[in-house]
N, C-alpha and C positions, 0 to 999 in steps of 0.2 A: 504494500500500500504506500502511496506517495504521501508526502507531508501534508497535502491538501485534503486527505481523506478520500480521494477519488480512487476507485478501483476499476479494473477492466472486466467487463461482462464476459462470462464463459462463452456466450454465443459469439462474441467478437473473436476470441481466441480460436474457437473451433472453425469459424468461417475463414479466418486467415490461414489456418493449417490446410483447409481444403483448397484454398486459392494457391498456396505455396506448392502443393502437390499436383496442381493443375487438374483437380477433379471438378472444379468449377472455373469458369472463364471470365470473370469480370475484369475489365481493363483497369478500373479503379473503384475503391470503396472509400466513402467519406464517413468519419465518425464524429460524434458530438458527446458532450458531457450532459447527462440528464439524470437528476436525482442522485448524484454521487456515484454514478456509473458511466463508464465510457461505452456507448452503444453505437450501433450502425445507424447512420443517417440516410445515406443513399449509396447506390452502386450502379454501375453501368458497364455494358460490354462495348460501348462506343470507343473506337480507336481515335476519334477526333479529339485532339488535345484541348481545343476550345470548349468542348463539352465538359471536360474535367474542370477547367478554369471557371466555367459558369456555374458549376455545382458548389463552388466555394462562396459563402455569403460575403458581400462587400463590407459588412459592419459587425461581424461576429467571428470568433475563432472556431477552427475545426482542425481535426487531424485527418490525414488521408494516407492510403497506400495506393501507389500507382505502379502498374506493371509495365516497366519501361523496356522497350526494345531499342537497341543501339548498336553501333558498330565500334569495335575496339580499335585502339590505335594501330594494330597490325592488320586490320581489315576483317576480322572474324565477326560474325553476328553474335550479339550478347543480349542477355535479358536479366534484369534485376527487379526485385520488389523494393520500391523506394518509399520511405516514410516521410510525409510532409507535415510539418507543423505550420498551420496558417494562422497568423495573428496580425490582421490588418491594423494599421494605425488608427482607423476610425472605430475600432472595437472599444468597448468599455474597459476601463482599467482593471476592474475586478475580474472580468472574463479573461483578459490577457494573463493576469497573475495565476488564476486557477489552471488555465491550459498550460502555462509554462511550468508550473509546479507539478503537473501530472504527466508531462511528456515522457519522463523517464519510466514511469510505471507502464505506459503503453509500449515503449521501446523494449523493455525487458520482457514483456509478455509475448510480443510478436517475435519469436525466435526465428532467425533467418534474415532479418533486415540488416543489410550491411551499409546502406546508403541512407543518410538522414539529411533532410533539408528543412531549414526554417525560413519562412518568407513573410514579409510584412506588407508587400504590395506585389502587383502582377509583374512588375519589371524584374523581380527576384525569382520569379517562378515561370520560366520558359522551358520549352522542350530541350533547347540547347544547353541550358544550365543543368537540367537534370541529367542529360546524356553525358555532359562533361564530368559531373560528380560520379556517375556510374563508371566511367572510364578509369578513374583513379584507383578503383578496386578490382578492375577486370584483369 
């Protein structure tokens, strides 16, 4: 449990494990904190990166896992599950504090995430930025 008292729902962990093992095929899953639990907010199989960006609220925080396909520096195709912590500047301070304090709890629960990104606006969250972060660990 994180210092904030927020815990990760068992459904979130089970859903992530299914996604990691490719038993289910969402391109991204967005999570929110509700009633002291991190729960699934939305998910989509759309490969359009703009659909992912539009699923993040402009004035509230969220977590997301994005299934990123990229090309490594030596030309091989790669794939990684990337955890995104979305905390826009326009979000309420309390929300930003709770999400920031609970981020590690989610990261520890989702075993297999090697790439983590924190973004405060859309300029920090582009497909190129995520792909570059993935290449560092490929």
